[in-house]
GUTI-52415 format. One record per residue (C-alpha): residue in three letters; x, y, z. Coordinates in Angstrom, 2 decimals, m for minus. Example, Ala and Ser with C-alpha at 12.3 -4.5 7.8 and 13.67 -1.06 7.14 Angstrom:
2
@residuo->ALA	xx->12.30	yy->m4.50	zz->7.80
@residuo->SER	xx->13.67	yy->m1.06	zz->7.14
//
This chain:
382
@residuo->MET	xx->m0.27	yy->m0.21	zz->0.59
@residuo->THR	xx->1.66	yy->3.30	zz->m0.16
@residuo->SER	xx->2.69	yy->3.61	zz->1.82
@residuo->ILE	xx->2.77	yy->6.06	zz->4.07
@residuo->ILE	xx->3.38	yy->3.76	zz->6.75
@residuo->SER	xx->6.02	yy->1.51	zz->5.98
@residuo->ARG	xx->9.91	yy->2.94	zz->5.39
@residuo->TRP	xx->10.93	yy->4.64	zz->7.93
@residuo->SER	xx->14.35	yy->5.36	zz->9.17
@residuo->ARG	xx->14.37	yy->3.51	zz->12.89
@residuo->PRO	xx->13.19	yy->4.39	zz->16.33
@residuo->ALA	xx->11.88	yy->7.99	zz->14.71
@residuo->ARG	xx->10.23	yy->5.48	zz->12.59
@residuo->LEU	xx->7.54	yy->5.44	zz->15.47
@residuo->VAL	xx->6.95	yy->8.48	zz->16.58
@residuo->VAL	xx->5.84	yy->10.23	zz->13.06
@residuo->LEU	xx->3.41	yy->7.30	zz->12.83
@residuo->SER	xx->1.93	yy->8.88	zz->15.55
@residuo->ALA	xx->1.42	yy->12.18	zz->13.94
@residuo->LEU	xx->0.33	yy->10.25	zz->10.40
@residuo->LEU	xx->m2.44	yy->8.57	zz->12.45
@residuo->ALA	xx->m4.06	yy->11.34	zz->14.16
@residuo->ILE	xx->m4.62	yy->12.51	zz->10.59
@residuo->ALA	xx->m6.25	yy->9.16	zz->9.71
@residuo->ALA	xx->m8.12	yy->9.06	zz->12.90
@residuo->VAL	xx->m10.11	yy->12.44	zz->11.90
@residuo->ALA	xx->m12.04	yy->9.59	zz->9.71
@residuo->VAL	xx->m12.30	yy->7.09	zz->12.35
@residuo->THR	xx->m14.86	yy->7.42	zz->15.50
@residuo->ALA	xx->m12.79	yy->4.99	zz->17.86
@residuo->CYS	xx->m9.07	yy->3.37	zz->17.84
@residuo->GLY	xx->m8.95	yy->m0.54	zz->18.18
@residuo->SER	xx->m8.76	yy->m2.03	zz->22.36
@residuo->SER	xx->m5.30	yy->m4.39	zz->22.60
@residuo->GLY	xx->m7.66	yy->m7.44	zz->23.72
@residuo->GLY	xx->m7.07	yy->m10.34	zz->22.06
@residuo->SER	xx->m9.57	yy->m13.02	zz->20.25
@residuo->SER	xx->m8.74	yy->m16.56	zz->18.94
@residuo->SER	xx->m10.99	yy->m18.61	zz->16.60
@residuo->THR	xx->m9.20	yy->m21.79	zz->14.13
@residuo->ALA	xx->m9.80	yy->m21.67	zz->10.28
@residuo->SER	xx->m11.50	yy->m24.78	zz->10.35
@residuo->SER	xx->m11.70	yy->m28.21	zz->11.25
@residuo->GLY	xx->m9.31	yy->m30.80	zz->10.40
@residuo->ALA	xx->m5.56	yy->m30.15	zz->8.53
@residuo->SER	xx->m4.79	yy->m28.90	zz->6.05
@residuo->SER	xx->m5.04	yy->m30.96	zz->2.87
@residuo->SER	xx->m2.25	yy->m32.39	zz->0.57
@residuo->GLY	xx->m3.94	yy->m29.72	zz->m2.20
@residuo->GLN	xx->m4.17	yy->m26.65	zz->0.19
@residuo->LEU	xx->m0.81	yy->m27.30	zz->1.06
@residuo->SER	xx->0.60	yy->m27.03	zz->m3.05
@residuo->THR	xx->m1.47	yy->m24.24	zz->m3.92
@residuo->ALA	xx->m0.14	yy->m22.02	zz->m0.25
@residuo->ASP	xx->3.62	yy->m23.22	zz->m1.61
@residuo->LYS	xx->2.95	yy->m22.38	zz->m5.59
@residuo->LEU	xx->1.55	yy->m18.58	zz->m4.27
@residuo->ALA	xx->4.48	yy->m18.13	zz->m2.01
@residuo->ALA	xx->7.33	yy->m19.52	zz->m4.69
@residuo->GLN	xx->5.04	yy->m17.26	zz->m6.84
@residuo->TRP	xx->5.46	yy->m13.75	zz->m4.88
@residuo->ALA	xx->8.83	yy->m14.73	zz->m4.17
@residuo->GLN	xx->10.18	yy->m13.93	zz->m7.60
@residuo->ARG	xx->11.35	yy->m10.43	zz->m8.16
@residuo->PRO	xx->8.39	yy->m8.40	zz->m9.96
@residuo->THR	xx->10.18	yy->m7.78	zz->m13.83
@residuo->GLN	xx->7.27	yy->m5.52	zz->m15.33
@residuo->ILE	xx->6.32	yy->m2.35	zz->m14.20
@residuo->PRO	xx->2.36	yy->m1.58	zz->m13.91
@residuo->VAL	xx->0.73	yy->m0.35	zz->m17.01
@residuo->SER	xx->1.77	yy->m0.94	zz->m20.87
@residuo->GLN	xx->0.27	yy->0.97	zz->m22.74
@residuo->PRO	xx->2.25	yy->3.67	zz->m24.82
@residuo->ILE	xx->1.17	yy->7.31	zz->m24.13
@residuo->GLY	xx->1.15	yy->8.27	zz->m28.24
@residuo->LYS	xx->1.84	yy->11.38	zz->m28.20
@residuo->PRO	xx->4.13	yy->14.34	zz->m27.27
@residuo->ILE	xx->4.01	yy->15.08	zz->m23.25
@residuo->PRO	xx->4.07	yy->19.21	zz->m22.58
@residuo->THR	xx->6.65	yy->19.68	zz->m20.30
@residuo->GLY	xx->6.95	yy->22.56	zz->m17.62
@residuo->LYS	xx->4.41	yy->21.41	zz->m15.60
@residuo->GLN	xx->3.84	yy->22.09	zz->m11.63
@residuo->ILE	xx->2.72	yy->19.39	zz->m9.20
@residuo->ASP	xx->1.97	yy->20.60	zz->m5.41
@residuo->PHE	xx->2.84	yy->17.53	zz->m3.57
@residuo->ILE	xx->1.60	yy->17.62	zz->m0.27
@residuo->ASN	xx->3.57	yy->15.71	zz->2.25
@residuo->CYS	xx->1.79	yy->13.93	zz->4.80
@residuo->GLY	xx->4.18	yy->15.08	zz->7.66
@residuo->VAL	xx->6.14	yy->11.56	zz->7.78
@residuo->THR	xx->9.58	yy->10.01	zz->6.68
@residuo->ALA	xx->7.87	yy->8.02	zz->4.34
@residuo->CYS	xx->5.80	yy->11.07	zz->2.41
@residuo->THR	xx->9.17	yy->12.85	zz->2.20
@residuo->SER	xx->10.49	yy->10.06	zz->0.34
@residuo->LEU	xx->6.93	yy->9.68	zz->m2.02
@residuo->TYR	xx->7.89	yy->13.23	zz->m2.84
@residuo->ASN	xx->11.45	yy->12.57	zz->m3.78
@residuo->ASN	xx->10.66	yy->9.48	zz->m6.23
@residuo->LEU	xx->7.79	yy->11.98	zz->m7.49
@residuo->SER	xx->9.99	yy->14.16	zz->m7.98
@residuo->ALA	xx->12.44	yy->12.05	zz->m10.17
@residuo->ALA	xx->9.95	yy->10.65	zz->m12.40
@residuo->ALA	xx->9.00	yy->14.32	zz->m13.03
@residuo->LYS	xx->12.01	yy->15.57	zz->m13.86
@residuo->THR	xx->12.36	yy->12.94	zz->m16.46
@residuo->LEU	xx->8.97	yy->14.78	zz->m18.11
@residuo->GLY	xx->10.19	yy->17.98	zz->m18.12
@residuo->TRP	xx->8.14	yy->18.64	zz->m14.68
@residuo->THR	xx->8.90	yy->20.37	zz->m11.10
@residuo->VAL	xx->7.35	yy->19.19	zz->m7.83
@residuo->LYS	xx->6.22	yy->21.98	zz->m5.14
@residuo->GLN	xx->6.59	yy->19.93	zz->m1.69
@residuo->ILE	xx->3.55	yy->21.55	zz->0.51
@residuo->ASN	xx->4.68	yy->20.12	zz->4.70
@residuo->THR	xx->2.20	yy->19.45	zz->6.72
@residuo->GLN	xx->3.09	yy->18.67	zz->11.04
@residuo->GLY	xx->0.65	yy->15.48	zz->10.43
@residuo->THR	xx->m2.76	yy->17.68	zz->12.18
@residuo->PRO	xx->m5.67	yy->18.49	zz->10.42
@residuo->GLU	xx->m5.21	yy->21.92	zz->10.37
@residuo->SER	xx->m1.77	yy->21.56	zz->8.69
@residuo->VAL	xx->m3.48	yy->19.43	zz->6.72
@residuo->GLN	xx->m6.18	yy->21.93	zz->5.79
@residuo->ALA	xx->m4.08	yy->24.74	zz->5.60
@residuo->ALA	xx->m1.61	yy->22.62	zz->3.46
@residuo->TRP	xx->m5.05	yy->22.48	zz->0.67
@residuo->LYS	xx->m5.46	yy->25.86	zz->1.25
@residuo->GLN	xx->m2.41	yy->26.65	zz->m0.33
@residuo->ALA	xx->m2.64	yy->24.20	zz->m3.40
@residuo->VAL	xx->m5.79	yy->25.80	zz->m4.24
@residuo->ASN	xx->m3.73	yy->29.36	zz->m3.99
@residuo->ASP	xx->m0.89	yy->27.96	zz->m6.16
@residuo->LYS	xx->m2.86	yy->27.00	zz->m9.27
@residuo->PRO	xx->m0.77	yy->24.20	zz->m9.85
@residuo->ASP	xx->m1.69	yy->21.90	zz->m12.65
@residuo->ALA	xx->m1.89	yy->19.58	zz->m10.62
@residuo->VAL	xx->m2.37	yy->18.22	zz->m6.96
@residuo->VAL	xx->m0.96	yy->15.22	zz->m5.52
@residuo->ALA	xx->m0.72	yy->13.52	zz->m1.74
@residuo->SER	xx->m1.43	yy->10.67	zz->0.31
@residuo->GLY	xx->m3.08	yy->8.83	zz->3.26
@residuo->PHE	xx->m5.37	yy->11.64	zz->3.68
@residuo->PRO	xx->m9.55	yy->11.61	zz->3.92
@residuo->ARG	xx->m11.15	yy->13.64	zz->1.64
@residuo->ALA	xx->m12.68	yy->14.89	zz->5.21
@residuo->VAL	xx->m10.10	yy->16.57	zz->5.64
@residuo->PHE	xx->m10.03	yy->18.59	zz->2.39
@residuo->SER	xx->m13.43	yy->18.76	zz->1.46
@residuo->GLN	xx->m14.13	yy->22.34	zz->0.57
@residuo->GLN	xx->m10.61	yy->22.43	zz->m1.11
@residuo->LEU	xx->m11.10	yy->19.59	zz->m3.07
@residuo->LYS	xx->m14.08	yy->21.41	zz->m5.30
@residuo->GLN	xx->m12.35	yy->24.43	zz->m4.94
@residuo->LEU	xx->m9.48	yy->22.19	zz->m7.21
@residuo->GLN	xx->m12.48	yy->20.60	zz->m9.08
@residuo->GLN	xx->m14.09	yy->24.09	zz->m9.58
@residuo->MET	xx->m10.45	yy->24.92	zz->m11.34
@residuo->LYS	xx->m10.25	yy->21.56	zz->m13.50
@residuo->ILE	xx->m6.84	yy->20.94	zz->m11.59
@residuo->PRO	xx->m6.64	yy->17.29	zz->m11.33
@residuo->VAL	xx->m6.06	yy->15.43	zz->m7.69
@residuo->ILE	xx->m4.49	yy->12.11	zz->m7.30
@residuo->GLU	xx->m3.97	yy->10.63	zz->m4.21
@residuo->SER	xx->m3.23	yy->7.10	zz->m2.73
@residuo->SER	xx->m3.93	yy->5.09	zz->0.70
@residuo->THR	xx->m7.04	yy->5.65	zz->2.03
@residuo->ASP	xx->m10.23	yy->4.74	zz->1.70
@residuo->ASP	xx->m11.98	yy->7.35	zz->m0.84
@residuo->VAL	xx->m13.83	yy->6.38	zz->m3.95
@residuo->GLU	xx->m12.73	yy->8.53	zz->m7.63
@residuo->GLY	xx->m14.79	yy->10.84	zz->m8.54
@residuo->GLY	xx->m16.20	yy->13.86	zz->m6.85
@residuo->GLY	xx->m13.04	yy->15.64	zz->m7.95
@residuo->ILE	xx->m10.62	yy->12.50	zz->m6.94
@residuo->ASP	xx->m8.59	yy->12.11	zz->m10.18
@residuo->LEU	xx->m7.21	yy->8.60	zz->m8.89
@residuo->ILE	xx->m6.30	yy->6.77	zz->m5.86
@residuo->LEU	xx->m3.68	yy->3.79	zz->m5.85
@residuo->SER	xx->m3.29	yy->1.73	zz->m3.08
@residuo->LYS	xx->m7.52	yy->1.33	zz->m2.17
@residuo->PRO	xx->m8.54	yy->m1.35	zz->0.07
@residuo->LYS	xx->m9.75	yy->m3.77	zz->m2.48
@residuo->ASP	xx->m6.14	yy->m3.65	zz->m3.99
@residuo->LEU	xx->m4.86	yy->m4.72	zz->m1.17
@residuo->GLY	xx->m5.56	yy->m8.39	zz->m1.71
@residuo->PRO	xx->m2.06	yy->m9.84	zz->m2.62
@residuo->GLU	xx->m0.94	yy->m8.50	zz->1.11
@residuo->GLY	xx->m3.09	yy->m10.80	zz->2.43
@residuo->GLN	xx->m2.52	yy->m13.39	zz->0.19
@residuo->ILE	xx->0.99	yy->m13.17	zz->0.92
@residuo->LEU	xx->1.34	yy->m13.25	zz->4.80
@residuo->ALA	xx->m1.42	yy->m16.02	zz->4.44
@residuo->SER	xx->0.36	yy->m18.49	zz->1.77
@residuo->TRP	xx->4.00	yy->m17.78	zz->3.78
@residuo->ILE	xx->2.70	yy->m19.27	zz->7.14
@residuo->THR	xx->1.02	yy->m22.12	zz->5.82
@residuo->LYS	xx->4.08	yy->m23.10	zz->3.38
@residuo->ASP	xx->6.25	yy->m22.53	zz->6.34
@residuo->SER	xx->4.24	yy->m24.40	zz->8.94
@residuo->GLY	xx->3.41	yy->m27.21	zz->6.42
@residuo->GLY	xx->0.12	yy->m26.17	zz->7.39
@residuo->LYS	xx->0.50	yy->m26.38	zz->11.59
@residuo->ALA	xx->0.23	yy->m23.22	zz->12.09
@residuo->ASN	xx->m0.76	yy->m21.24	zz->15.37
@residuo->THR	xx->m0.65	yy->m17.74	zz->14.49
@residuo->LEU	xx->m1.14	yy->m14.47	zz->16.49
@residuo->TYR	xx->m2.14	yy->m11.34	zz->13.84
@residuo->VAL	xx->m0.97	yy->m7.88	zz->15.51
@residuo->ASP	xx->m3.41	yy->m5.51	zz->13.99
@residuo->LEU	xx->m3.49	yy->m1.78	zz->14.23
@residuo->PRO	xx->m7.17	yy->m1.30	zz->13.51
@residuo->VAL	xx->m7.00	yy->2.98	zz->13.83
@residuo->TYR	xx->m5.58	yy->3.17	zz->10.42
@residuo->ASN	xx->m9.07	yy->2.28	zz->8.26
@residuo->ILE	xx->m6.14	yy->0.87	zz->5.06
@residuo->LEU	xx->m5.09	yy->m1.76	zz->7.51
@residuo->LYS	xx->m8.91	yy->m3.22	zz->7.61
@residuo->PRO	xx->m9.50	yy->m5.03	zz->4.39
@residuo->VAL	xx->m5.28	yy->m6.38	zz->5.00
@residuo->ARG	xx->m6.81	yy->m8.04	zz->8.33
@residuo->GLN	xx->m9.61	yy->m9.57	zz->6.08
@residuo->TYR	xx->m7.69	yy->m10.89	zz->3.66
@residuo->PHE	xx->m5.03	yy->m13.01	zz->5.39
@residuo->GLU	xx->m8.48	yy->m14.07	zz->7.31
@residuo->GLN	xx->m9.71	yy->m15.22	zz->4.49
@residuo->ASN	xx->m6.50	yy->m17.02	zz->2.24
@residuo->TYR	xx->m5.49	yy->m18.24	zz->6.05
@residuo->ALA	xx->m9.07	yy->m20.30	zz->5.86
@residuo->LYS	xx->m8.82	yy->m21.65	zz->2.93
@residuo->LEU	xx->m5.03	yy->m22.53	zz->2.68
@residuo->CYS	xx->m4.25	yy->m23.49	zz->6.90
@residuo->ALA	xx->m7.48	yy->m25.40	zz->7.52
@residuo->GLY	xx->m7.73	yy->m26.52	zz->11.18
@residuo->CYS	xx->m5.14	yy->m23.62	zz->11.79
@residuo->LYS	xx->m5.22	yy->m21.50	zz->14.22
@residuo->LEU	xx->m5.65	yy->m17.76	zz->14.69
@residuo->ASP	xx->m5.32	yy->m15.29	zz->17.47
@residuo->LYS	xx->m5.61	yy->m11.57	zz->17.15
@residuo->ILE	xx->m4.87	yy->m8.74	zz->19.48
@residuo->ASP	xx->m5.29	yy->m5.16	zz->18.40
@residuo->ILE	xx->m2.75	yy->m2.57	zz->19.55
@residuo->PRO	xx->m3.71	yy->0.81	zz->20.52
@residuo->LEU	xx->m2.62	yy->3.95	zz->18.65
@residuo->THR	xx->m0.85	yy->5.32	zz->21.99
@residuo->ALA	xx->1.33	yy->1.98	zz->22.69
@residuo->ILE	xx->2.87	yy->2.68	zz->19.26
@residuo->GLY	xx->6.74	yy->3.94	zz->20.19
@residuo->LYS	xx->6.45	yy->2.87	zz->23.68
@residuo->ASP	xx->5.17	yy->m1.29	zz->24.96
@residuo->VAL	xx->3.74	yy->m3.01	zz->21.57
@residuo->PRO	xx->7.20	yy->m5.62	zz->22.34
@residuo->ASP	xx->6.00	yy->m5.72	zz->25.67
@residuo->ARG	xx->2.18	yy->m6.88	zz->24.69
@residuo->VAL	xx->2.82	yy->m8.59	zz->21.78
@residuo->VAL	xx->5.69	yy->m11.40	zz->24.34
@residuo->SER	xx->3.14	yy->m10.79	zz->27.04
@residuo->TYR	xx->0.41	yy->m12.50	zz->24.93
@residuo->LEU	xx->3.11	yy->m15.09	zz->23.91
@residuo->ARG	xx->4.45	yy->m16.11	zz->27.20
@residuo->ALA	xx->m0.06	yy->m16.49	zz->27.91
@residuo->HIS	xx->m0.43	yy->m18.40	zz->24.83
@residuo->PRO	xx->2.65	yy->m20.69	zz->24.42
@residuo->ASP	xx->1.26	yy->m22.68	zz->21.73
@residuo->ILE	xx->2.03	yy->m19.74	zz->19.05
@residuo->ASN	xx->4.37	yy->m20.32	zz->16.92
@residuo->TYR	xx->4.19	yy->m17.75	zz->14.15
@residuo->VAL	xx->3.15	yy->m13.69	zz->14.20
@residuo->ALA	xx->1.90	yy->m11.64	zz->11.46
@residuo->TYR	xx->1.45	yy->m7.57	zz->11.27
@residuo->SER	xx->m0.30	yy->m5.77	zz->9.61
@residuo->LEU	xx->2.68	yy->m3.56	zz->9.51
@residuo->GLY	xx->5.76	yy->m4.00	zz->9.62
@residuo->ALA	xx->6.15	yy->m0.72	zz->12.51
@residuo->LEU	xx->4.77	yy->m3.19	zz->14.99
@residuo->ASN	xx->7.97	yy->m5.05	zz->15.12
@residuo->VAL	xx->9.95	yy->m2.99	zz->15.97
@residuo->GLY	xx->11.53	yy->m3.68	zz->18.73
@residuo->VAL	xx->9.73	yy->m7.23	zz->19.21
@residuo->PRO	xx->12.98	yy->m9.47	zz->17.92
@residuo->ALA	xx->15.61	yy->m8.79	zz->20.82
@residuo->ALA	xx->11.69	yy->m8.41	zz->23.56
@residuo->LEU	xx->12.18	yy->m11.79	zz->22.31
@residuo->ARG	xx->15.37	yy->m13.16	zz->22.82
@residuo->GLN	xx->15.37	yy->m11.57	zz->26.55
@residuo->ALA	xx->12.01	yy->m13.04	zz->26.97
@residuo->GLY	xx->13.64	yy->m16.18	zz->25.70
@residuo->LEU	xx->11.60	yy->m16.65	zz->22.94
@residuo->ALA	xx->13.30	yy->m16.34	zz->19.79
@residuo->ASN	xx->13.45	yy->m19.88	zz->19.22
@residuo->LYS	xx->10.17	yy->m20.53	zz->19.43
@residuo->VAL	xx->7.64	yy->m17.98	zz->16.76
@residuo->LYS	xx->8.05	yy->m17.55	zz->13.74
@residuo->LEU	xx->7.78	yy->m13.16	zz->12.61
@residuo->ILE	xx->6.38	yy->m11.65	zz->9.61
@residuo->VAL	xx->5.89	yy->m8.11	zz->8.84
@residuo->ASN	xx->3.39	yy->m6.57	zz->6.35
@residuo->VAL	xx->5.08	yy->m3.83	zz->4.42
@residuo->GLY	xx->8.63	yy->m4.64	zz->5.21
@residuo->ASP	xx->11.42	yy->m1.27	zz->5.88
@residuo->ALA	xx->14.72	yy->m1.42	zz->6.34
@residuo->GLU	xx->14.72	yy->m2.34	zz->10.15
@residuo->ASN	xx->12.86	yy->m5.07	zz->9.41
@residuo->TYR	xx->15.17	yy->m6.16	zz->6.47
@residuo->GLN	xx->17.63	yy->m6.03	zz->8.55
@residuo->TYR	xx->16.01	yy->m8.21	zz->10.97
@residuo->ILE	xx->15.46	yy->m10.63	zz->8.31
@residuo->ALA	xx->19.61	yy->m10.20	zz->6.95
@residuo->SER	xx->20.11	yy->m11.42	zz->10.64
@residuo->GLY	xx->17.37	yy->m14.02	zz->10.76
@residuo->GLN	xx->15.85	yy->m11.98	zz->13.72
@residuo->THR	xx->12.94	yy->m12.32	zz->11.18
@residuo->HIS	xx->11.64	yy->m14.94	zz->8.86
@residuo->ALA	xx->9.52	yy->m12.46	zz->5.87
@residuo->ALA	xx->8.11	yy->m9.76	zz->5.02
@residuo->MET	xx->5.53	yy->m8.18	zz->2.44
@residuo->ALA	xx->7.81	yy->m5.65	zz->m0.01
@residuo->PHE	xx->5.69	yy->m3.13	zz->m1.50
@residuo->SER	xx->7.42	yy->0.22	zz->m2.76
@residuo->ASN	xx->6.89	yy->3.22	zz->m3.16
@residuo->ILE	xx->9.02	yy->4.11	zz->m6.25
@residuo->ASP	xx->6.52	yy->2.56	zz->m7.66
@residuo->GLN	xx->3.38	yy->3.73	zz->m7.37
@residuo->THR	xx->4.78	yy->7.25	zz->m7.66
@residuo->TRP	xx->5.55	yy->6.68	zz->m11.35
@residuo->VAL	xx->1.99	yy->5.99	zz->m12.25
@residuo->TRP	xx->1.45	yy->8.86	zz->m10.67
@residuo->ALA	xx->3.02	yy->11.05	zz->m13.05
@residuo->ASP	xx->1.71	yy->8.42	zz->m16.00
@residuo->ALA	xx->m1.61	yy->9.34	zz->m14.84
@residuo->LEU	xx->m0.85	yy->12.94	zz->m14.72
@residuo->ALA	xx->1.20	yy->12.54	zz->m18.66
@residuo->ARG	xx->m2.23	yy->10.61	zz->m19.99
@residuo->LEU	xx->m4.01	yy->13.65	zz->m18.36
@residuo->PHE	xx->m1.87	yy->16.49	zz->m19.90
@residuo->THR	xx->m2.16	yy->14.71	zz->m22.72
@residuo->GLY	xx->m6.21	yy->14.68	zz->m23.11
@residuo->GLN	xx->m6.44	yy->10.75	zz->m22.47
@residuo->PRO	xx->m8.58	yy->8.71	zz->m20.27
@residuo->ILE	xx->m6.79	yy->7.45	zz->m17.25
@residuo->ASP	xx->m8.26	yy->3.92	zz->m17.11
@residuo->VAL	xx->m4.51	yy->2.02	zz->m16.99
@residuo->ASP	xx->m3.83	yy->3.41	zz->m14.31
@residuo->ARG	xx->m6.54	yy->3.10	zz->m12.48
@residuo->LYS	xx->m6.71	yy->m0.74	zz->m12.80
@residuo->ALA	xx->m3.36	yy->m0.82	zz->m12.49
@residuo->HIS	xx->m1.39	yy->m3.62	zz->m9.94
@residuo->LEU	xx->1.43	yy->m2.17	zz->m8.07
@residuo->PRO	xx->4.17	yy->m5.07	zz->m7.93
@residuo->TYR	xx->4.63	yy->m6.68	zz->m4.89
@residuo->MET	xx->6.64	yy->m9.46	zz->m3.36
@residuo->LEU	xx->7.56	yy->m12.51	zz->m0.50
@residuo->ILE	xx->10.91	yy->m11.62	zz->0.93
@residuo->THR	xx->12.82	yy->m14.25	zz->2.62
@residuo->LYS	xx->16.44	yy->m13.89	zz->4.12
@residuo->ASP	xx->16.81	yy->m16.21	zz->0.74
@residuo->ASN	xx->15.79	yy->m13.59	zz->m1.77
@residuo->LEU	xx->16.42	yy->m10.15	zz->m0.20
@residuo->ILE	xx->17.43	yy->m7.37	zz->m2.21
@residuo->SER	xx->18.94	yy->m5.22	zz->0.03
@residuo->THR	xx->18.86	yy->m3.82	zz->3.52
@residuo->GLY	xx->18.03	yy->m0.39	zz->2.29
@residuo->SER	xx->15.10	yy->1.72	zz->3.34
@residuo->GLU	xx->14.02	yy->1.47	zz->m0.34
@residuo->PHE	xx->15.13	yy->m0.45	zz->m3.51
@residuo->PRO	xx->12.78	yy->m0.61	zz->m6.51
@residuo->LEU	xx->11.03	yy->m4.06	zz->m7.01
@residuo->VAL	xx->11.45	yy->m4.01	zz->m10.64
@residuo->ALA	xx->14.82	yy->m3.30	zz->m11.15
@residuo->ASN	xx->15.00	yy->m1.48	zz->m14.74
@residuo->TYR	xx->11.93	yy->0.75	zz->m13.75
@residuo->GLN	xx->12.92	yy->3.79	zz->m15.50
@residuo->GLN	xx->13.46	yy->2.38	zz->m18.44
@residuo->GLN	xx->10.44	yy->0.72	zz->m19.47
@residuo->TRP	xx->8.38	yy->4.13	zz->m17.94
@residuo->LYS	xx->10.60	yy->5.49	zz->m20.58
@residuo->LYS	xx->9.97	yy->3.62	zz->m23.31
@residuo->LEU	xx->6.07	yy->4.29	zz->m22.61
@residuo->TRP	xx->6.90	yy->7.67	zz->m22.18
@residuo->GLY	xx->8.88	yy->7.89	zz->m25.43
@residuo->LYS	xx->12.20	yy->9.51	zz->m23.46
//
């Protein structure tokens, strides 16, 4: 997903996550509790057919993607000199989005202006007001609920200025031309988590799913995980705990360790967000539990990739901020040349299952499609 919830630098990531989630909370009426629940995927043990399916899915997702998500050339000269306003959500990951969008824009002869926020609804509205006053050729942002900037969105729509977003559960239309990483796009994330656990456990997993329910865009990840887990790992037990926003950067490792101590039969932990795993491997070692459970995270980041390299975490669902920013640029190029953007709305951003065997990098960010720039430039006639 965008990912505005990934790829931050070390412990500071946990502080800025709180600011981001404060924005998301504007559209959420209540935070999740820390209580646990449990269920069994279905009766009986996983069949050989189910295990074979899980093996094939895990092997499929472990392959590094080779194609960018769009294949249709623009076919027309793309105008240069365009000015794009990018509204930064206030966390490091959004700065990464800005940098990647700027690189794509430079390829097309455009410039990108960054408008910063401090992670509060007031600063977000002020940033959108500035975008209206700037009268740019387009506005791009990530993770902002429509409710926070509805008035400014209406003004931009009246001015016929395209708006592109990602990582929100809003719908396209009403002034928003494109949304990437919508809830319905997140199926692969749940499938990757479930298929790896089933494959690695041989269909004998007892999994704890650690979630951050205050963030709406993570809800479909949990739903897709539960659906795939029930299909692939019949008879496997599933426990769930919800982490409240107030625990971020504080006692998440203690909560996980406490739950594992109270439920010693759990042998896998899956996280809806990689940041929730930060500090947990060390806590598991101190509690003598490091060799009793295996860990997989959704939306890997530098720290979790370092955990994987050292054997402290075992797998991650990888998603790259680079890929979605170039889809943004492609959509704008089509809009600026008077073309529909159906190919961008239908684009399936690449995902990958990362383990120690296929770890690409322990850096904060890397493209999943190695030659992505070359492929995009070919579509754009550059």
